[in-house]
N, C-alpha and C positions, 0 to 999 in steps of 0.2 A: 232220940238216938243221935249220938255225936259221931260224925263221919270224920275220917282222916284225910279225905280228899275233897277238893272244892272245884267249882266251875273254873275253867281256864288252866287247870293242872294238866301236865302231860303224863299219861299213864300207859302201862303195858298190861295186856290181857294175859293172865297167868293160867287160866283153865278154860276148857270148852273148845268149841269148833274154831274159834279165832285166836287160839293160844299163840303168843309171840307177837301179835300185832300191836302197834303203838298208835296213839292219837291223843288229841286234846279233848278234854271234857267240855261238851257244849252246854248240857243242862243236867240237873240231878232231880230225881223224883223221890223225896224223902219218905213219903207214905208207902211207896212200893219198893224201896231200897234198890233202885235201879238208876243208871246213868246212861246218857247218850254220848258216845265217843265218836269223834270225827273220823270217818272212813272205816269204821269197824261195825260188823254185824249189819251189812247192807241188805235191804230187802227190796223187792220189786212190788210197787203198789200200782194197781190198775185204777186210773181215774177217769171219771165221766167228763165229757166236755162241759165247761162252765165259762163264766164271763172272764175269769182270770186266765183260764187255759182252754181256749175255744177248740183246740185240736183234740184234747183228751190224750189217752194213751197210757204207756207204762212209765212210771217215775221211780228212779232209784233213790232210796233214802235210808238213813240210819235208824235202826230199831234199838230200844233200850237193852242194856246188858246189866246183869247183876253186879252190884258193887263189890261183893265178896270175891269176884274174879279179877279185880283190878288192883294194881300196885303202882304207887307213885314212882316216877323216874327222876333221878338226880344225876346229872352228868352221864346220861345213857345207861345207868344201872338202876334196877328196881331196889327200892329201899323201904324198910318198915318206918312208920311214922309214930312219934310220941309227942306228948305235950309237956311243957314245963313253964314255970314262971320265971320271967326275966324282969326284975324290978316289979312293977305292978301290972305287967302285960303277960298274957298267956300266949305262948308261941309254939308253933309246930317245929319239930326238929327231926333230923334224920338219925336213926339209931345206928346206922353204919358209920357215918362220918362225924356224928355228934354236933353237926352244924345246924343253925336255925334255917328254916326254909322260907 
């Protein structure tokens, strides 16, 4: 499956509990069709004491969110993304401004 967003893109959540929140994509899980977005969908994970974390306790971290709920941001606006050939390269472009991303 070809995705229209990549790691490092700034996106906005368009649906769900975190609608309207924005952040940068940290990682993408292609097989699950989900992405982890910085500062969005935070969960509290209870950790046992270990060598790395001798205290243990509650850790806040991002949980994956479905890619269908995300839209790429360009100049602070959510835009649809398309693909086209420019010379011999395939590039992403914004359908709103018709500029290459």
